[in-house]
C-alpha positions, 0 to 999 in steps of 0.5 A: 613180753616186756615187765610193764605188761607181764606185771598185770596178766600175772595179777589177774590170774592170781586174782581168777585162782580162787575163782576157778577153784571155786568153780571146780570145787561140788556144790554141796562144798561150797554151801558148807563153806558158806554157810560154815563162814556166815556162822563164824560172822554172825557168832561174832557180832553176838559177840558183841563184835563192832564194826566200822562206818563214817556214821557220828551215832552213839550206835554207829558200830554195831553193825546188825540188830542181836535182838530177839527177831520174834519183834518183826514178825510181830508186825505183820502177825500181830499189829496188821491183822489187827490194824483190819480188825480194828478198822473195818470191825468196828465199822462192820459192828456199828453199822449191823447195830444201827440197822438192829437198834436203830438210833438215838431220837432226841423224845421232843425233837429239836427246840429250835434254840441252839445252846453254847457249848464249845468255842471257836478254838474248841472247835478248831483244835477238835479238826486240828487233830480229827482230820490228821488223826482219819488221815494217819490212821488210812496211811497207817492201815496202808504202810502196816498191813498194804503188802500183806491185805491190799498189794494181791488185789491192786498189784504191784505197781498199782500199789507201789503209786498209792504208798510213794503218796502214803509215806509222806501224807502220814509224816506231814500230817503228825505234825498238826495231830500231835499238837492237837494231842497236846491241845485237846490234852490241856486244854479239856482233860477239866471237863472229862474228870469222873463223877459218880453218876458215870457208872450208871451211865455205863450199866444203861450203856449211856441210853443208845439202847432202842429196846427192853429194860434199857429203853428209854434209859436217859442216863445222869452226864455232865459237860461230858458224859461217861464214854466221851470221858473214856475216849479222851483218857483212853487218846490222851494215853495212848496218843502220848505212846504215839508221839513219843513212838513216832516221834522217835521214828519221824525224827531219828537224826534228832534222836539218835535211836538204837535199833532196838529201840526202833523196833521196839517204837515201831511196836508200840506205835503200832498197837498203840493206833490199835487201840485209837483207831478201834474208839475213833470208829466208835467216837464216829459214829455216837458223833454222826450217826446215834446220836441225833443233833451230835454232830452239830456241836463240832460244826457251830460249838452249839447244840440244839437245847433238848440235846443237852437236857437228853444228853448232857442233864446235869452240865444243862443244870449246872449252866442255867442255874449259875447264868452262863446258859447262853443262846445262839443269836440268829446273827450268829 
C-alpha cells in the first residue's frame, strides 16, 4: 500500500480510537466525566475566563452571562401572570363595577352646546400614543405570556403564526409610542399640576359612585381631575422606563448593552408594562363607558357644556371668567 493511501487511513483510525474507547466505557462513567468537564468550564467562566469572537462590542469576550439566574424565572413566574392579571383582571373588575354601579350620567342631560377643550394637535398626539399603546399591550402580552397561557390552547402552529406577526408589530409600534409619550409629557404637563381640591376628588371617588353617601357628589376639578393627573404622571414615569428599556432592547447595536443590562431591561420593561396596562384599562373604561359624553373630547376636541360643568367645573369657571370659553360653530 502506498504512503499516499496509508496516511489518510492511519489518521482515520486515530480519530476513531477515542470514540471507540468512550463507547466501551460504562455509561455512568461517561456521564460523570462529562459532568466534571462542565463543572470545570463553568468554574472558569465564573472566574472571568474570556472567549474569542469577531464581534467588536465591549462585551465580545464574555462567553456567557454569570449574573444571578433568578432574574430569568422572574419573567415567567411573575411578569407573565402579572400582565394577564393587569389586562383581563382589570377588565373583569370594571365590567362588574358597571353592572353593580352603572355609569356616571349627565344630571342635566346634554346641553347641545359644545365647548372647545382640545386642539386638533392635542387630539392627534393622543391617538399617536393611544393606538400604538394598545397594540403594544396586546402584542407584549403575547410575547411575555403567550407561551404559557395561549400556546397550549391555540396549538404550536397557530401560535407560531401569530407570534410571527406580533413581534414585528411590537417593534414597529414602539417608535410612534415613544414619540407620543414625549409629546404628551412636554405639552400636557402644565395642566397636570396637583391642586388642593384633588384630595377631595379622591375622597368621593370622583363622584362616579351611584349609591350610599357618595351618590350625587360632584367634586371640584380643573382641566384635569385628580384621577387623570394620577394617570398622567404614572404614564410619564413608567412610560419613561418603557421607552428607555425598549430602546436598549430594540437597538442593541446602538447601545451595545451587556447581557446583564439586557436582562434587567427585560424585567424593567415588563414590570412597567404591567402598570401601564392596568392604568390604561382604567383610563379607557372611564373615557368610553363610565363618563357619559366623555369620549367626544378625544373625537372632536369639544365637550358638552353640561359635561364640562359636572366633571371639570373649576376649569369651566376659569375659561368663562377670562373670556376664553369658545363654542363649536355649526359649520365646524
